[in-house]
C-alpha positions in Angstrom: -50.9 83.3 185.8 -49.6 83.6 189.4 -51.6 82.7 192.4 -51.3 82.7 196.0 -53.3 79.9 197.4 -56.7 80.3 196.0 -56.1 84.0 195.1 -55.2 85.2 191.6 -52.2 87.4 191.8 -51.3 88.3 188.4 -52.0 87.2 184.8 -51.3 88.0 181.0 -51.7 86.3 177.7 -48.9 85.3 175.3 -50.6 85.1 171.8 -50.2 85.3 168.2 -52.5 88.5 167.9 -53.5 91.2 170.2 -55.4 94.5 169.7 -53.1 95.7 167.0 -54.4 94.5 163.8 -53.6 94.1 161.1 -49.9 93.6 161.5 -47.1 91.3 160.8 -45.8 91.5 164.3 -46.1 88.5 166.5 -46.2 87.3 169.3 -47.8 89.6 171.6 -48.1 89.9 175.5 -51.6 91.0 176.4 -54.2 91.6 179.1 -51.6 92.3 181.6 -53.1 92.8 185.1 -52.0 92.5 188.6 -54.5 92.9 191.4 -54.2 96.0 193.6 -52.9 94.3 196.6 -50.1 92.7 194.9 -48.8 95.4 193.0 -45.4 96.9 193.6 -43.8 93.5 193.8 -42.7 92.9 190.3 -44.9 89.9 189.6 -45.1 90.9 186.0 -41.4 90.1 185.9 -42.2 86.5 186.8 -44.8 86.2 184.3 -42.4 87.8 181.7 -39.6 85.3 182.5 -42.1 82.4 181.6 -43.1 84.2 178.4 -39.4 84.6 177.5 -39.0 80.7 178.0 -42.0 80.0 175.8 -40.6 82.5 173.1 -37.1 80.8 173.0 -38.9 77.3 172.8 -40.8 78.9 169.9 -37.5 80.3 168.4 -38.9 83.9 168.5 -36.6 86.7 168.7 -38.9 89.8 169.8 -42.2 89.7 171.5 -44.6 92.7 171.6 -47.0 94.5 174.0 -49.4 97.4 173.3 -50.2 99.9 176.0 -51.1 103.4 177.1 -48.5 103.0 180.0 -45.2 104.8 180.1 -42.4 103.9 182.5 -43.8 100.2 183.4 -42.5 97.9 180.7 -39.2 99.6 180.5 -38.5 98.4 184.0 -38.4 94.8 182.3 -36.2 95.6 179.4 -38.8 96.4 176.8 -38.1 99.2 174.5 -40.5 101.6 172.7 -40.9 100.3 169.1 -43.5 102.7 167.6 -47.1 103.9 167.9 -49.8 101.9 166.1 -53.5 102.1 165.9 -55.5 99.4 168.0 -58.6 97.6 166.6 -60.7 100.7 167.6 -58.5 103.1 165.7 -56.9 104.5 168.8 -53.2 105.1 169.0 -51.4 102.7 171.2 -47.7 102.6 172.3 -46.1 99.2 171.0 -43.2 98.1 173.1 -40.7 95.2 172.0 -38.8 92.8 174.2 -35.7 91.3 172.5 -35.3 87.6 173.6 -31.8 87.0 174.8 -29.9 83.7 173.9 -32.3 83.0 171.0 
């Protein structure tokens, strides 16, 4: 998570599972949120840098994210992987981020 003093700016999770289940894909970035007054400053990029460090330490080659947004995660080097159903049976776009220098 990112904070500005006592204010929360942005957060996300890095976890073994997310809302696409069952699946062999792992790990996942989930619950991505930036508060409205902080949007447009690429704060998610800072969170993603930390997640990439964690993934390298875990010897992970790819991380995944499920979303209904298009045009956002591509800015950070994520590529469309495929459409998969989430735990509620709804289709979700799954993106993959390849971890460099693995």
